[in-house]
C-alpha positions in Angstrom: -21.9 143.2 58.9 -21.0 144.4 55.4 -19.3 147.6 54.5 -21.7 150.5 53.8 -21.6 152.0 50.4 -23.5 152.4 47.2 -25.6 149.4 46.1 -25.2 150.1 42.4 -21.9 150.3 40.5 -22.0 152.5 37.5 -19.7 150.7 35.1 -18.0 152.1 32.1 -20.6 150.3 29.9 -23.5 151.8 31.9 -22.2 155.4 31.6 -21.1 155.1 27.9 -24.5 153.6 27.0 -26.1 156.9 28.0 -24.1 158.6 25.2 -24.8 155.7 22.8 -28.6 155.8 23.4 -28.7 159.5 22.7 -30.0 160.5 19.2 -26.6 162.1 18.6 -24.0 159.9 20.3 -21.3 162.6 20.1 -23.4 165.4 21.5 -22.0 166.8 24.7 -24.0 165.9 27.9 -23.9 167.3 31.4 -23.4 165.2 34.4 -26.9 166.0 35.5 -28.3 164.7 32.2 -26.4 161.5 32.6 -27.3 161.2 36.3 -31.0 161.6 35.4 -30.7 158.8 32.9 -29.0 156.5 35.3 -31.1 157.4 38.3 -28.2 158.4 40.6 -26.6 161.6 42.0 -24.7 164.1 39.8 -21.7 163.7 42.1 -21.6 159.9 41.6 -21.7 160.5 37.8 -19.0 163.2 37.9 -16.6 160.9 39.8 -17.1 158.1 37.2 -16.9 160.6 34.2 -13.6 162.0 35.6 -12.2 158.4 35.7 -13.4 157.7 32.1 -11.9 161.0 30.9 -8.5 160.1 32.5 -8.7 156.7 30.8 -9.4 158.4 27.4 -12.9 156.9 27.0 -14.6 160.3 26.9 -13.6 163.9 26.5 -14.6 166.9 28.6 -14.6 170.7 28.5 -15.3 173.3 31.1 -18.1 175.6 29.8 -18.7 177.9 32.7 -17.6 178.8 36.2 -19.0 175.5 37.5 -20.2 173.7 34.4 -18.6 171.0 32.3 -19.8 168.9 29.4 -18.7 165.4 28.4 -18.8 163.6 25.0 -17.5 160.5 23.2 -14.3 161.2 21.3 
């Protein structure tokens, strides 16, 4: 029996393509907006966005007590 886990992997390309398909590619997006576009949970997206931020692929800023936006540098 296989290991349980997500059936879809959200690659760097998949996440970055959400920004690139946007009318304004450098417009900040929330994890919820990206999750809606990819059809997955906000937590899944937040985990991947955090990794991409640490790798320097995207930038982020906290905009409220529990809110954060993400954008292409």
